[in-house]
RODO-2510 file (C-alpha; in nm, 4 decimals, decimal comma):
residues 395
     n   res          X          Y          Z
     1     x    -4,8268    10,2389    -0,3246
     2     x    -4,5969    10,1934    -0,6198
     3     x    -4,3119    10,4197    -0,7254
     4     x    -4,4038    10,7425    -0,9014
     5     x    -4,0858    10,7388    -1,1118
     6     x    -4,2507    10,6484    -1,4425
     7     x    -4,6028    10,7733    -1,3875
     8     x    -4,8182    10,8276    -1,6977
     9     x    -4,9522    11,1667    -1,7961
    10     x    -5,3137    11,2347    -1,8917
    11     x    -5,3682    11,3462    -2,2501
    12     x    -5,5978    11,6479    -2,2412
    13     x    -5,7645    11,8573    -2,5081
    14     x    -6,0553    12,0983    -2,5224
    15     x    -6,2992    11,8265    -2,6272
    16     x    -6,2260    11,6186    -2,3184
    17     x    -6,2280    11,9048    -2,0664
    18     x    -6,4973    12,1541    -2,1735
    19     x    -6,8617    12,1136    -2,0667
    20     x    -7,1071    11,9710    -2,3172
    21     x    -7,2468    12,3174    -2,4023
    22     x    -6,9423    12,5471    -2,4085
    23     x    -7,1085    12,7960    -2,6398
    24     x    -7,3750    12,8696    -2,3766
    25     x    -7,1488    12,8664    -2,0712
    26     x    -6,9774    13,1660    -1,9096
    27     x    -6,6481    13,0018    -1,8139
    28     x    -6,3757    13,1557    -1,5982
    29     x    -6,0187    13,0268    -1,6033
    30     x    -5,6857    13,1209    -1,4508
    31     x    -5,3693    13,0979    -1,6561
    32     x    -5,0060    13,1127    -1,5516
    33     x    -4,8493    13,3580    -1,7992
    34     x    -4,4662    13,3421    -1,8089
    35     x    -4,4378    13,6919    -1,9570
    36     x    -4,6161    13,8277    -1,6489
    37     x    -4,4455    13,5743    -1,4203
    38     x    -4,7843    13,5258    -1,2592
    39     x    -5,1532    13,4443    -1,2994
    40     x    -5,4113    13,5937    -1,5318
    41     x    -5,7878    13,5917    -1,4894
    42     x    -5,9318    13,4679    -1,8172
    43     x    -6,2473    13,3810    -2,0096
    44     x    -6,2863    13,0628    -2,2124
    45     x    -6,4427    13,1441    -2,5489
    46     x    -6,4528    12,8446    -2,7779
    47     x    -6,0984    12,7196    -2,8301
    48     x    -5,9511    13,0510    -2,7129
    49     x    -5,8716    13,1688    -2,3607
    50     x    -5,8773    13,5483    -2,3264
    51     x    -5,6919    13,7489    -2,0597
    52     x    -5,9272    13,9691    -1,8543
    53     x    -5,6809    14,0679    -1,5819
    54     x    -5,6908    14,4374    -1,6779
    55     x    -6,0641    14,4318    -1,5978
    56     x    -6,0535    14,2059    -1,2904
    57     x    -5,7066    14,1499    -1,1411
    58     x    -5,8296    13,8516    -0,9375
    59     x    -6,1094    13,5995    -0,9709
    60     x    -6,2263    13,7233    -0,6324
    61     x    -6,2745    14,0707    -0,7852
    62     x    -6,4620    13,9260    -1,0828
    63     x    -6,7034    13,7376    -0,8562
    64     x    -6,8033    14,0658    -0,6889
    65     x    -6,9311    14,2109    -1,0180
    66     x    -7,3008    14,1803    -1,0958
    67     x    -7,2080    14,1813    -1,4668
    68     x    -6,9475    13,9049    -1,4331
    69     x    -7,1141    13,6786    -1,6910
    70     x    -7,1350    13,9635    -1,9451
    71     x    -6,7692    14,0497    -1,8855
    72     x    -6,6676    13,6893    -1,9408
    73     x    -6,8688    13,6622    -2,2615
    74     x    -6,8141    14,0021    -2,4192
    75     x    -6,5417    14,2206    -2,2685
    76     x    -6,2363    14,3092    -2,4731
    77     x    -5,9345    14,1264    -2,3422
    78     x    -5,5607    14,1203    -2,3724
    79     x    -5,3423    13,8205    -2,4482
    80     x    -5,5060    13,5072    -2,5877
    81     x    -5,3997    13,1454    -2,5662
    82     x    -5,5136    12,8321    -2,7440
    83     x    -5,6962    12,6169    -2,4903
    84     x    -5,5403    12,2972    -2,6233
    85     x    -5,1908    12,4413    -2,5785
    86     x    -5,2664    12,5277    -2,2150
    87     x    -5,4041    12,1794    -2,1511
    88     x    -5,1057    12,0052    -2,3045
    89     x    -4,8426    12,2030    -2,1127
    90     x    -4,6253    11,9954    -1,8781
    91     x    -4,7258    12,0463    -1,5121
    92     x    -4,5140    12,2463    -1,2724
    93     x    -4,3302    12,4457    -1,5392
    94     x    -4,3268    12,8219    -1,4842
    95     x    -4,1712    12,8893    -1,8264
    96     x    -4,4790    12,7751    -2,0237
    97     x    -4,8407    12,8969    -2,0032
    98     x    -5,0725    12,6498    -1,8302
    99     x    -5,4047    12,6357    -1,6508
   100     x    -5,4224    12,6975    -1,2772
   101     x    -5,7031    12,6313    -1,0325
   102     x    -5,9712    12,8880    -1,1285
   103     x    -5,9872    13,0458    -0,7807
   104     x    -5,7409    13,2731    -0,6044
   105     x    -5,8144    13,4837    -0,2931
   106     x    -6,1232    13,2862    -0,1941
   107     x    -6,0965    13,0795     0,1246
   108     x    -6,1226    12,7077     0,0419
   109     x    -6,3918    12,5528     0,2615
   110     x    -6,5456    12,2052     0,2553
   111     x    -6,8618    12,0454     0,3901
   112     x    -6,8262    11,6853     0,5000
   113     x    -7,0609    11,3928     0,5542
   114     x    -7,3405    11,5351     0,3383
   115     x    -7,4456    11,2048     0,1750
   116     x    -7,5816    10,9036     0,3651
   117     x    -7,3728    10,6448     0,1802
   118     x    -7,0405    10,8180     0,2421
   119     x    -7,1572    10,8973     0,5969
   120     x    -7,1581    10,5263     0,6764
   121     x    -6,8091    10,4905     0,5288
   122     x    -6,6861    10,7593     0,7708
   123     x    -6,8379    10,5556     1,0566
   124     x    -6,6562    10,2492     0,9235
   125     x    -6,3239    10,4377     0,9148
   126     x    -6,3776    10,5400     1,2743
   127     x    -6,4747    10,1889     1,3897
   128     x    -6,1687    10,0341     1,2240
   129     x    -5,9319    10,2943     1,3655
   130     x    -5,8105    10,3546     1,0106
   131     x    -5,7164     9,9886     0,9516
   132     x    -5,8296     9,8871     0,5996
   133     x    -5,7999     9,5167     0,6870
   134     x    -6,0973     9,5525     0,9229
   135     x    -6,3177     9,7443     0,6789
   136     x    -6,5144     9,4564     0,5245
   137     x    -6,6093     9,3069     0,8623
   138     x    -6,7141     9,6420     1,0114
   139     x    -6,9008     9,7411     0,6949
   140     x    -7,1088     9,4242     0,7119
   141     x    -7,1967     9,4840     1,0763
   142     x    -7,2870     9,8510     1,0286
   143     x    -7,4941     9,7684     0,7217
   144     x    -7,6833     9,4978     0,9085
   145     x    -7,7713     9,7301     1,1967
   146     x    -7,8372    10,0515     1,0065
   147     x    -7,9789     9,9141     0,6830
   148     x    -8,1850    10,1853     0,5156
   149     x    -8,2547    10,3727     0,8383
   150     x    -8,0795    10,6854     0,7086
   151     x    -8,2310    10,6936     0,3590
   152     x    -8,4139    11,0182     0,2896
   153     x    -8,3697    11,1554     0,6408
   154     x    -8,3573    11,5341     0,6693
   155     x    -8,0818    11,6340     0,9122
   156     x    -8,2133    11,7777     1,2383
   157     x    -8,5665    11,6429     1,1813
   158     x    -8,7743    11,4257     1,4193
   159     x    -8,6977    11,1283     1,1922
   160     x    -8,3275    11,1969     1,2389
   161     x    -8,3781    11,1984     1,6159
   162     x    -8,5443    10,8548     1,5960
   163     x    -8,2555    10,7203     1,3885
   164     x    -8,0175    10,8602     1,6477
   165     x    -8,2007    10,6710     1,9252
   166     x    -8,1711    10,3476     1,7247
   167     x    -7,8004    10,3925     1,6655
   168     x    -7,7292    10,4864     2,0261
   169     x    -7,9126    10,1728     2,1404
   170     x    -7,6924     9,9632     1,9114
   171     x    -7,3742    10,1363     2,0280
   172     x    -7,3152    10,2849     1,6845
   173     x    -7,3571    10,6574     1,7436
   174     x    -7,0631    10,8494     1,6002
   175     x    -6,9327    11,2015     1,5592
   176     x    -6,9829    11,1491     1,1846
   177     x    -7,3484    11,0644     1,2346
   178     x    -7,3803    11,3769     1,4489
   179     x    -7,2799    11,6032     1,1579
   180     x    -7,4504    11,3806     0,9018
   181     x    -7,8023    11,3819     1,0460
   182     x    -7,7762    11,6292     1,3349
   183     x    -7,8732    11,9977     1,3141
   184     x    -7,5281    12,1329     1,2250
   185     x    -7,3171    12,0264     0,9243
   186     x    -6,9430    11,9787     0,9251
   187     x    -6,7747    12,2755     0,7545
   188     x    -6,3955    12,2988     0,7662
   189     x    -6,1123    12,4800     0,5916
   190     x    -5,9786    12,2424     0,3310
   191     x    -5,6657    12,4209     0,2132
   192     x    -5,4847    12,7560     0,2320
   193     x    -5,5708    13,0391    -0,0052
   194     x    -5,3956    12,9948    -0,3448
   195     x    -5,2777    12,6379    -0,2695
   196     x    -5,5226    12,4476    -0,4943
   197     x    -5,3992    12,2858    -0,8162
   198     x    -5,5860    12,2858    -1,1454
   199     x    -5,6678    12,0367    -1,4166
   200     x    -5,3672    11,8568    -1,5629
   201     x    -5,1599    11,9035    -1,2475
   202     x    -5,0368    11,6366    -1,0093
   203     x    -5,2503    11,5803    -0,7007
   204     x    -5,0824    11,4779    -0,3789
   205     x    -5,1500    11,1951    -0,1350
   206     x    -4,9478    11,1995     0,1862
   207     x    -4,6731    10,9394     0,1630
   208     x    -4,7605    10,7877     0,5025
   209     x    -5,1154    10,6993     0,3915
   210     x    -5,1986    10,3422     0,2898
   211     x    -5,5804    10,3759     0,2678
   212     x    -5,7129    10,6687     0,0682
   213     x    -5,9399    10,7651    -0,2195
   214     x    -6,0489    11,0544    -0,4406
   215     x    -6,3520    11,2585    -0,3391
   216     x    -6,5307    11,3976    -0,6479
   217     x    -6,7383    11,6990    -0,5516
   218     x    -6,9293    11,9962    -0,6838
   219     x    -6,7691    12,3151    -0,5546
   220     x    -6,9723    12,6337    -0,5081
   221     x    -6,8097    12,9717    -0,5734
   222     x    -6,9478    13,2305    -0,3313
   223     x    -6,8869    13,6069    -0,3172
   224     x    -6,8261    13,8212    -0,0096
   225     x    -7,2002    13,8724     0,0395
   226     x    -7,2716    13,4997     0,0561
   227     x    -7,4187    13,4810    -0,2967
   228     x    -7,3431    13,1710    -0,5011
   229     x    -7,1944    13,3034    -0,8255
   230     x    -7,0865    12,9825    -0,9957
   231     x    -6,9788    12,6213    -0,9644
   232     x    -6,6847    12,4028    -1,0537
   233     x    -6,5476    12,0580    -0,9704
   234     x    -6,3107    11,9509    -0,6970
   235     x    -6,1163    11,6581    -0,5572
   236     x    -6,1070    11,6659    -0,1760
   237     x    -5,8630    11,3661    -0,1490
   238     x    -5,9548    11,1526     0,1504
   239     x    -5,6880    10,9807     0,3637
   240     x    -5,9094    10,7230     0,5302
   241     x    -5,6449    10,5652     0,7522
   242     x    -5,5273    10,8925     0,9044
   243     x    -5,8688    11,0466     0,9698
   244     x    -5,9955    10,7050     1,0830
   245     x    -5,7411    10,7027     1,3661
   246     x    -5,8894    11,0268     1,5010
   247     x    -6,1097    11,3024     1,3642
   248     x    -5,8645    11,5413     1,5313
   249     x    -5,6216    11,4420     1,2545
   250     x    -5,8513    11,5964     0,9928
   251     x    -5,5995    11,8688     0,9088
   252     x    -5,3196    11,6145     0,8553
   253     x    -5,5533    11,4039     0,6422
   254     x    -5,6900    11,6900     0,4323
   255     x    -5,4349    11,9711     0,4082
   256     x    -5,1148    11,8626     0,2362
   257     x    -4,9158    11,9790    -0,0624
   258     x    -5,1250    11,9492    -0,3833
   259     x    -5,4036    11,7681    -0,1953
   260     x    -5,6782    11,9992    -0,3248
   261     x    -5,7683    12,0127    -0,6948
   262     x    -6,0283    12,2547    -0,8351
   263     x    -6,1352    12,3086    -1,1963
   264     x    -6,1218    12,3024    -1,4839
   265     x    -6,3202    12,6290    -1,4941
   266     x    -6,5789    12,8194    -1,2928
   267     x    -6,9152    12,8121    -1,4669
   268     x    -7,1000    13,1281    -1,3700
   269     x    -7,4691    13,1141    -1,2854
   270     x    -7,6963    13,2595    -1,5538
   271     x    -8,0363    13,1995    -1,7146
   272     x    -7,9222    12,8642    -1,8506
   273     x    -7,7294    12,7454    -1,5469
   274     x    -7,8871    12,8302    -1,2127
   275     x    -7,8903    12,6894    -0,8605
   276     x    -8,1557    12,4347    -0,9511
   277     x    -7,9208    12,3126    -1,2249
   278     x    -7,6480    12,2749    -0,9638
   279     x    -7,8868    12,0833    -0,7363
   280     x    -7,9390    11,8295    -1,0154
   281     x    -7,5791    11,7815    -1,1307
   282     x    -7,4379    11,4324    -1,1779
   283     x    -7,0672    11,3825    -1,1142
   284     x    -6,8689    11,0974    -1,2666
   285     x    -6,5379    10,9500    -1,1544
   286     x    -6,2874    10,7385    -1,3422
   287     x    -5,9530    10,6216    -1,2042
   288     x    -5,7031    10,4705    -1,4491
   289     x    -5,4141    10,2948    -1,2780
   290     x    -5,0660    10,2586    -1,4275
   291     x    -5,1215     9,8797    -1,4279
   292     x    -5,4414     9,8924    -1,6348
   293     x    -5,6732     9,9050    -1,3352
   294     x    -5,9940    10,1032    -1,3955
   295     x    -6,2476    10,2254    -1,1381
   296     x    -6,5778    10,3914    -1,2262
   297     x    -6,8051    10,5777    -0,9884
   298     x    -7,0794    10,8356    -0,9881
   299     x    -7,2476    11,0787    -0,7534
   300     x    -7,5657    11,2819    -0,7825
   301     x    -7,6349    11,6120    -0,6120
   302     x    -7,9998    11,5039    -0,5977
   303     x    -7,9053    11,2689    -0,3129
   304     x    -7,7394    11,5298    -0,0927
   305     x    -7,8910    11,5458     0,2569
   306     x    -7,8697    11,9251     0,2978
   307     x    -7,9574    12,1915     0,0439
   308     x    -7,6600    12,3771    -0,1008
   309     x    -7,7847    12,7089     0,0371
   310     x    -7,8063    12,5562     0,3848
   311     x    -7,4394    12,4611     0,3518
   312     x    -7,3514    12,8144     0,2411
   313     x    -7,5424    12,9555     0,5383
   314     x    -7,3480    12,7296     0,7734
   315     x    -7,0245    12,8808     0,6430
   316     x    -7,1243    13,2458     0,5939
   317     x    -7,3464    13,4852     0,7851
   318     x    -7,3523    13,7001     1,0958
   319     x    -7,1267    13,4414     1,2595
   320     x    -6,8553    13,4441     0,9870
   321     x    -6,7653    13,6672     0,6930
   322     x    -6,5308    13,6214     0,3975
   323     x    -6,4340    13,9589     0,2478
   324     x    -6,2659    13,7923    -0,0508
   325     x    -6,5379    13,5314    -0,0931
   326     x    -6,4987    13,1576    -0,0547
   327     x    -6,5435    12,8303    -0,2361
   328     x    -6,7279    12,5414    -0,0758
   329     x    -6,6839    12,1724    -0,1502
   330     x    -7,0323    12,0263    -0,1039
   331     x    -6,9377    11,6673    -0,0180
   332     x    -6,9466    11,3403    -0,2066
   333     x    -7,1695    11,0373    -0,2361
   334     x    -6,8771    10,8326    -0,3613
   335     x    -6,6725    10,6127    -0,1261
   336     x    -6,5069    10,3239    -0,3171
   337     x    -6,5129     9,9905    -0,1381
   338     x    -6,4002     9,7411    -0,4019
   339     x    -6,0763     9,5552    -0,3301
   340     x    -5,7701     9,6627    -0,5227
   341     x    -5,4487     9,5504    -0,3552
   342     x    -5,5669     9,2598    -0,1383
   343     x    -5,8928     9,0813    -0,0475
   344     x    -6,0828     9,2775     0,2128
   345     x    -5,8532     9,5798     0,1877
   346     x    -6,0862     9,7908    -0,0258
   347     x    -5,9704    10,0646    -0,2615
   348     x    -5,6618    10,2787    -0,2218
   349     x    -5,4623    10,4874    -0,4677
   350     x    -5,1489    10,3812    -0,6483
   351     x    -4,9016    10,6470    -0,7522
   352     x    -4,9573    10,7179    -1,1191
   353     x    -5,3360    10,6880    -1,0993
   354     x    -5,5067    10,9293    -1,3372
   355     x    -5,8218    11,0642    -1,1709
   356     x    -6,0921    11,2132    -1,3925
   357     x    -6,3840    11,3907    -1,2241
   358     x    -6,6469    11,5086    -1,4694
   359     x    -6,9945    11,6532    -1,5019
   360     x    -7,1614    11,7323    -1,8360
   361     x    -7,2348    12,0957    -1,7421
   362     x    -6,8969    12,1625    -1,5746
   363     x    -6,6427    11,9709    -1,7832
   364     x    -6,3628    11,7529    -1,6489
   365     x    -6,0985    11,7887    -1,3784
   366     x    -5,8080    11,5518    -1,4466
   367     x    -5,5073    11,4927    -1,2209
   368     x    -5,2291    11,2388    -1,1669
   369     x    -5,1675    11,0996    -0,8163
   370     x    -4,8255    11,1137    -0,6580
   371     x    -4,6867    11,1648    -0,3052
   372     x    -4,7509    11,5102    -0,1631
   373     x    -4,3836    11,5161    -0,0703
   374     x    -4,2906    11,4873    -0,4409
   375     x    -4,5487    11,7248    -0,5832
   376     x    -4,4332    12,0638    -0,7073
   377     x    -4,3758    12,2741    -0,3932
   378     x    -4,6302    12,5498    -0,3340
   379     x    -4,4358    12,8775    -0,3375
   380     x    -4,6722    13,1397    -0,4876
   381     x    -4,8747    13,2727    -0,1975
   382     x    -5,0672    13,5909    -0,1188
   383     x    -4,7564    13,8109    -0,0827
   384     x    -4,6238    13,6888    -0,4165
   385     x    -4,9582    13,7562    -0,5849
   386     x    -4,9862    14,1087    -0,4451
   387     x    -4,6301    14,1940    -0,5471
   388     x    -4,6854    14,0493    -0,8924
   389     x    -5,0081    14,2424    -0,9522
   390     x    -4,8491    14,5640    -0,8214
   391     x    -4,5495    14,5224    -1,0519
   392     x    -4,7901    14,4810    -1,3451
   393     x    -4,9763    14,7980    -1,2508
   394     x    -5,2962    14,6099    -1,1696
   395     x    -5,3382    14,7260    -0,8099
***
């Protein structure tokens, strides 16, 4: 990767970040407010962002309310900010108002290997031992053997069992195929509570990684009772070389400073945006490199191998509860394979890449890539939040 010394900054405004129908959407934001020296729960209403913290001190509290959408649309609020001003604030500055990730006390969970195309890329990572130079050769072999054998297969079904027998016979069975087409999905904790970054912020890639990519995903927002209350966008940042060496390195590959981006806003479910809408969402990806490089990609929730409610049930139920709710990355279809740095090496990030993840009904999450070691340190945790809210008389 190149130096991050002179990395470009994305230029953001309300027109480039809001969903296509902002007037119909119940949108939840979080704002760092310097006067409060902490976060505010807020509603996005046109070009204004309205503080609702006096009504719901945390987003977790707001998600527990059956009237959350009405509160977001209609409740009297406190301080207001211009959305464009929040979007144009420099990242990492505590002395200026800016957008944060729109979640707070929710546990950040992720489901992996939920799309057949990216499933095969996980197998390729494993077979190469995380060596990008071997990717093209292994990809050709896996594609020749597997072909379309996994297309349209329902995980845990008799058809999945037959595919398993084929792959075992060819010596290609993998732990990734087990969670991709077996009865149980992969669900893991992506990042600590309060550690996610929002739109406009830097997103971190571990400095030791030389083979990595963005993972554009739809993220479900779930309350303490396991009800999906809304959706947003996320970047799960995949370090292919590190996880490819061993799946036991998943935590090192996934959980690093600024390695989880969520936003720009939570869109609450309502009559015009329901779970069937979420099941049909298209997600776009654009990466603009500091050298003029451009990568386009897309993903469709219609191609996911497990229903979103099945993924929620794998995370929450009699076996596991989340009293503050949780958010759930639902996985990605997108796994870039085109060469960038050298023939046969595939795609990897350069520092300074601007990553834009977008969906017409959810808006756009935009971040700039730099080393996790040089991202703004994460210092505002649960203790800091509780002390801040108590000092403001909100607890």
